[in-house]
N, C-alpha and C positions, 0 to 999 in steps of 0.2 A: 504493500500500500504506500509506504513512504517513498519507495523508489519510483512508483508510478507518478506521484505528484511532482517529483523532481524531474522526471523524464518528459512529462507532457509538453513544456515549452520547447524542448529540444526537438521533439518529433515534428514540430511545425516551424522550426527556425530556418533561416535562409542559408545557414552555414552548412558545410559538409559534415555529415554524421561521423566520418572517420576522425574528425578533430576531437570528438568527445567520447566515443564508445569503443571498447575492445571488439574484436572480430565476433566473439560469441554473441554479443548483443546486436551488432550491426547486421548479422546474418538473419536475425529474427525480428528486425524492426517492423516489417510489414505485418507479420503475424501478431506482434505485440500491439501494434496500433489498432488492428482489427479487434483484438480482445478488449482493449481499453474502450474503444468506441461502442462496443456492444453493451457496456455498462449503462449507457444512457444515450439513446439516439433521439433526434428530433422527430416526433411523430406528426405534430401540427403546430402551427404558429398563428396566433390571433392578436393582431395589433389593435390598440385602443386609441381613441382620440386624446386621451390624457398623456400619451407618450409611453405608456407601459406596453409590454407584450406578454401575453400568457402563452406559455409553451406546454404542450403535452409531451412528456418524455417517456419513451418506451424503454423498459429495462430488458435485460437479457432473457427473462422468462415471459416477455410480452406483456407484463403488467404495465399500467400507465400511472404516472404521477404528474402533478402540476408543478411547474417552476415559473416564476414571474420575473421578468426583467423590469426593473423599476427605474424611473427617471433619476438622474443624478448618480448614475454608476452603481446601482444596487441590484441585488438579486435575492429573491425569496425562494427558499428550497424546502422540499418535503423530506420528512424523516421516516415516514411509514406509507405503505399502501393502505389507504383507509385510516380509520381511527377508532379507538375503543372508548373514548370519553363520551361520545354520544351527545355532544352539545345539542340542545333542543332546536337551535336556530341554524344549524350547520348541515349542509348536504353531505359532506364527507362522512360525518359520524353516523348517518342513517344506514349505511351499508356495513358498518362494523369494521374491524381490523382484518385485513387480508394477510399482511406479513410485514415484518420489519425490513428496513433498508440497511444494507451494510455501509460501513463508513466510506468505502470506495464508491458506492452508488450515490451517496450524498455529495461527495466531492465531485463526482462526474457531472452533476448538475451545474456546479460552479464552472468547471472546465468548459462545458457546452456554452454556458452563458458568456464566458470570456471570448469565445469565438465570434459572438454576435455584438458585444459591446464591452467597453472598459468596465471592470468590476473593482470597486473599492470597498463595498460593504456587502455582507452576507447576513441575511436574517433567516432564522429558523422558525418561520411562521406559516409554512405551507401545510400540505396534508400531513396529519399525524400529530401526536403529542410527544415532543422530544424527551420528556422525562420518562416515558415508557420504553424508550430505546436509548437509554442514557449512555451506556458504554460506547456504542457506535457513534452517537452524536458527539460525545466529548472527544473521541479519537479524531473525528473529522475537524472539529474546532481546533484541536492542537495542530494538526497538519496545515490548516489554512492560516493559522496565526504564526506558524514558523516557516516551513517551506513555501507556503502560499504568500507570505509577506503581507498579509492583511492586518491592519492595526487591530489590536485586541478589542478596543471599544467599538470597532466597526463590525464585530461579530456579535449578533444579538440572539440570545437564547430565549425563546418565547415558550411559556408554560402556563398551564392552568393552576399550577402549584403542587409541589410534591416535596415532602421533607427531605428526601434523598438529594434533591437538587441543591438545597441549601447546605447540605453536608459535603457534597462533592465539588461544587464549583469553586469554593475558596481554595481547594487543594491542588487545582490544576496548574500546569505550567502556563497555560493561556487562560486568563480569566475574562470571559466575555461579558458584554453588557447584558442586562436581564430585563425582560419584558414579562409582566405578570397579567394574566387575563383576570380582571376583577369583575366587570360587568354589572355588579350590584353591591351595595353595602349591607344587604339583608341576607343573612345566612340561609334562611329557609328558601328564599327565591333563588339564590345561587345553587343550592342543592337540586332544584328543579331544572335550572338551565343547564347545569353541568352534572348530570346524574351519576356518572361513573368517575368523576374526578375525586382526588383525595379530599375528604371532608375537613377542610381547614376553614375556620371562621375568617371572614374578611379582615377583621382586626388583627388576628394572628398572622395572616398572610402578609399584611403590610409591615408588621414588625419584623418578620423574617426578611422581607425585602430590604428594610431599612438597615439591618445588620450587614447585609451584603453590600449595600451602597456605601456604608461607612468603611468597609474593608477595601473596596476598590476605588472609591471616590467617584464612581459613575452614578448618576441618578437612575432610579428605577423607572421604567416606562410602564404605566398601568394602562392596559387596554380595556376599553369600554365600548362594546358594541351597543349602539344606541337604538332602542326599539320603542316605537311609539306606544305610549300608554303603559309601559311596563317598567322602564328604568330611567324615565326622563322627568320625574316628578320633583317638586320642591323638597320632599322628604329625602330623596336620593341626593339632591344637591347639598342639603345639610349634612347628610351622612358622609359624603365625599370630603367636605371641608373638615369634619371632625377627624376623619382618618388620615388625611394627607397634609393638613396644615403643619408647616414647619418640618416636613419630611423632604428628603432628597428625591423628589418625585416629579414626573411629567405625566399628565393625564392625556391620553390620546382618545378623543371622542370620535368614533367611527360609525356614522349612520349605517344601519342595517342594510345589507345587500339582499334585496328581496329574492326569496327562493320559492318557485312555484310549488304549490301543494302544502305550504306551511302557513299558519295563521298569523305569523308576525308581520308587522307593517313597518315600513321605513318612515321616520318622521320627516317633516318638511325641513328643508335646509334653513329656513328662517328660525324654526324652533331649535334646531341643533346649534345654530350660531348664537342664539340668545342664551342657551344653557352654557356654552363655552364662555361667553362674555361675562355672565354672572359669576361663574367659578373663578375666572381670572380676576375679577374685581374683588373677590373675597380671598385672594391670596394663593390660589392654586394655579400653577403654570399649566395651562390647558391648550392643547392643539386640536383643532377640528380637522379631521383628515377625510379624504375621499378614498373609498376602497378602490384599488386599481382594477381597471378592466370591466367596469360596470356595463359599458355599452356593448360588450361582447358576451354578457351574461356568464362571466368567468369566475365569479366568486364562490367560495365555500364548496369546492369540488364539483361544480356544475359541468365544467368541460369534460372531466373524466367520466361522469355519469352519462353524458350524452354520447361520448365516444364508445362506451362499452355497451350501449343499447343496440338492438338489431340494426336500426337505421342510424349509423354513426356518420359524423362529418368526414369529408375526404381529407386524408392526410396532407399536411403542408398547406392547408388553407391559410391565406393571409388576408 
């Protein structure tokens, strides 16, 4: 795995391979390149008006995962085929977990992305729950932060929360930034929205995040999928202020990306902006974000679902 990361730039360099590799490797370069590329092939590409591109990536066993090229030199990668958390508002979780990705398959998504655009930031916010595939994800993070030369704070580990994460991340050679899926300050509602996540009270989750923020000096990004009539109330605003005031925290408000067949509704942009403004005025650093690729209906695993249905899109659609 480590040798693969080091080899990738050289497989596509303009210089003569004889300048770098012994004969045993040179004689197998084509075979090696074919093996490497089979870890993650571009199945289809879907460009969005917002500048992002949602990619369906086909793995060696023909399973598909989603990878997103983000504006400003970022990429969002998947860590599992499917997901076991079963978030009530997410398409990926409806089909359950199919399998874990190996660290090479995770890094392969970054390698593929680098062939399409410059990559300076990698976020682990795609399909799957990284804490449920912790060893492989942490190995990928270490490789990207060392051989991959990506700044450690530009590697973002996103999780619904698992105590093992807070035990393991501080011990790593590469300490990534941390994004925690909060979504609500009410424990009973969070249990309904994230039915198979570790049952950690929102207050405890924030305290665990704050300890990591103090250890790394990186603020914690708290993810809040904003759903109309569910977690956009004044009560929630008060709860957010109580939890995050004076913490090293950034709250990312992300209006819900509507999924056909689910009852959740996306709030108006006006309502979302008003909530962000109120929180900011009350001392919470809040960013209102647009989910990438909404105009191609690519959020929450929707591309993969459509591709695996009998009538699937033509590969390499742009």
